C-alpha positions, 0 to 999 in steps of 0.5 A, a space after each residue: 892567947 885565946 882569951 886575948 883574941 876573944 877580948 879583942 873581938 868583943 871590943 870590936 863588937 862593942 865599937 860597931 854597936 856604937 854606930 847602929 844600923 841606919 834607919 829612915 829619918 826620924 826613926 822607924 825605917 821599914 817597920 814591917 821588915 825590922 821585927 828584931 830591930 835591924 834596919 834595912 842598912 848599916 853604915 859602911 863604917 860598920 863593915 870596913 872595920 873588919 874588911 880593911 887591913 887585907 893584904 895579898 901574900 906578896 904584900 899588896 894592900 887589897 883592903 875592901 874599905 880603903 879601896 871602895 871609899 875612894 871610888 865613884 861608887 862610894 861617892 855617887 851621892 856627892 857627884 856634882 855632875 849628878 846633882 847638876 843634871 838632876 836639877 836641870 831635869 827638874 827645871 825642864 819638867 817641874 811637874 815631875 820633880 818628885 818622881 825624877 828625884 826618886 828615880 835618880 836616887 835609886 842608883 846614886 843614893 840607893 839607901 835613901 831611896 829604898 828607905 823612902 820607898 819602904 815608907 811609901 814616900 819619894 826620895 829627895 836629892 836636891 839641895 834645900 829639899 828636906 826629907 833625908 838624913 845626910 849621913 844616909 845619903 852620903 854613903 852612896 852605893 854602899 856595902 849593904 846595898 850591893 850585898 843585900 840584893 837578892 837573886 830575884 828578877 836579876 837580869 830581867 827588865 823589871 830589875 833595871 833602873 835600880 829596881 833591884 830587890 832587897 832580901 827581906 828580913 828573916 823571921 828571927 829579925 836578922 838580915 842576910 848579907 850575900 857574899 861569894 864564900 861559905 862561912 862557918 857558924 862561929 863567924 856567923 855569930 861574930 858578924 851577927 853580934 856586931 852588925 845584925 847581919 849574917 853572911 850567906 854564900 850566894 853565887 849571884 854576887 859574882 854575876 853581871 846581872 847584879 851590876 845590870 840593875 843600875 847599869 841598865 837605864 831606860 829613861 822616859 821622855 816627857 812633854 811640856 805637860 809631864 806626859 810621857 812622849 817616848 823613851 830612850 835606852 840611855 845606858 845599856 852596858 849589860 845588853 851590849 855585853 850580852 851581844 858580845 863574845 865575852 859571855 861565851 868566854 865567861 868574862 863578866 863585869 867583875 872580871 874587869 871592874 873588880 879584878 881578882 887578887 890571887 890567894 891565899 888571902 883573908 877577906 876579913 882582918 878579924 878571924 878571917 879564913 884564907 881564901 883562894 882569891 878576893 875581888 878588888 873593890 876599886 870598881 875601876 871605870 872610866 872617869 878619872 876626871 870626876 875623881 880629880 874634880 871631887 878631890 880638888 873640891 873635896 871640902 865643898 863636896 864633903 869627900 871623906 876618903 883621903 886625897 891620896 886614896 882618890 888620886 890612887 884610884 884616878 891613876 888606876 882608872 887611867 892605867 886601865 883606860 890606857 892598857 886595856 880599853 883600846 889599841 891603835 895601829 897606823 898603816 904604812 903611809 903612801 905618798 901620791 902626788 900632793 897627798 899622803 894616804 894612811 889607815 888608822 885602825 882602832 880596836 875595842 878591848 872592852 866587853 861593851 861599846 866604847 865608850 859606854 855608860 852615861 852618854 856624855 862620854 866620847 873618844 876621838 882621833 887626833 891626827 897631826 901631819 908635820 913637815 920635816 921642819 916640824 911645822 904642822 901641815 894638817 891637824 884634825 881633832 885638836 882639843 882646846 883648853 876649854 875641853 872642846 874639840 876643834 872642828 867638832 860641829 856639836 861643840 861649836 853649835 849644839 843644834 848640829 853634830 859631827 857625822 861619822 866618817 869612813 874617809 877624812 880629807 879635811 882638818 874640819 872633819 873629826 872622827 868622834 865615837 859618841 852617842 848623840 841624842 835626839 828630841 821629838 823634833 829630831 834636834 840634838 839634846 843633852 836633856 835625858 828626859 827630852 831624848 827619844 832617839 839616837 841621831 848618831 851612835 858610832 861608839 866602838 863595838 866589842 868583839 863578837 858584836 853583830 850590828 845587823 842583828 843587834 836589838 835596836 836598843 843597842 843599835 848603831 845609828 848614823 853613817 856607821 851602820 853602813 860603813 863596812 869598816 865599822 864592825 865587831 871589834 872596832 873601826 878603820 878610817 882612811 885619811 887622805 891628807 893634802 900636802 901643800 909643802 911638797 918639799 917637806 918630806 919626810 912627813 911625820 904622822 902623829 895619831 892620838 886616841 883621846 877620851 873625855 868622860 864629860 864632853 864639852 856640849 854636855 857641860 855647856 848645856 847647863 849654862 842656862 840653869 842658874 840654880 846652885 847645882 849647875 852653877 857649882 858644877 860649871 865652876 868646878 868644870 871650868 877649873 879643870 877643863 884643860 885636863 878633861 882629856 886623856 890620851 889613851 894611845 899614840 902612834 907615830 909613823 913617817 911618810 916619805 916620797 
């Protein structure tokens, strides 16, 4: 039995060696750190060979490789919106094209970017620009990216914008790979023989500071000549979390985005020891729309995960959005004269602003009041087939935007929780490298978040700052709806909390760009725009005279 098992292990080692660790294009990656012949990274295939076929005691499949390859982390380099947005910025700021691509590659194509940096050159992202191997680029945010990040500088500004530090190669030529568990010498030998990497127990892989390296982005605004004219705290998930109640409660990023599968469970299918738990690698976020876009156009985008795997991740994403993102309550309506009044309260259940991350995301209230015949007498926030919101000023005209409301009385008024960026002239923009401020930021605050003491980088902007009902944990909006059909009692009030990861204006502002990436993305978006919205919560109440 032992001989048979060892034979299987040796066969595995041989198969992994058949796909060598990845180096830079043309060979010789990071020569100073190779020493023993180990490159900076190895392909994810060399990791998932041992970290698949994992199940809980109850039979749930928690295979790391299967879960990861259907995520946006794994497909970060294939993301068509990423490529379209990078192209837009290089067209707007052509003199900084190389620098823009290099910085954007840090989090979407980190293997390519780190190898390029080690070789003293810049990484390229865009179609038709040579300089990287497509196999390296396509591996996205891969195993040997996150698990090689050292604890150095974590949580400090110098680690943000994807500027994490990779653990240097050891004097014996071996590269350390960090994990949450202690591993015995025999298992060290197996992994080292198969991949050239060796496991090291490290607590920092469980910490939010690791995630903050790529989920804290501060962009520099550029003038017409490429000069820096300002900056914008574009994504501040980590800082929002720090200012909430969640760190005190011991709940970090991994608690929600890598929920724990309870043990006993093996984390390796080859001689793996049973552990008391495993962090799922599904990295559930808030973008089921993009997952389905990549699935539908999988051939053009080079998606490798099975269609069923990506759809499963999209459904898991929707489940998290509906179950653990927000709650919605509607007060008992009061009919007075020819109007009905009621309050809607939304509670943010996440540990950061909702929505957070890339500023294309928005959530809003869709409210419909119907007479007893079923005829609508009031509707605010209806979504159109093209993904735009009826009544939203910004969707109708990109030079303006919908304000924050404390009271809504007309159908043209829509409560939208979003970030509106402003350029140096104070006009709304979706160009990240043109934005220097927030004209509006009324994204729902997490529990424990004090908007008065918050750092300006994570502040509240616009009318929400002075709205006493917009506070830590959520918002309350009062609706006073006219009832033209007085004889229509009872009235039904239908409230939906809707969400889009890519708002209409953020897609349509790519229309003037005729380059391949924006054109392709808009074709994909238009094909799916009717399904761009997700209803997170719904509440129905009845009003009687």
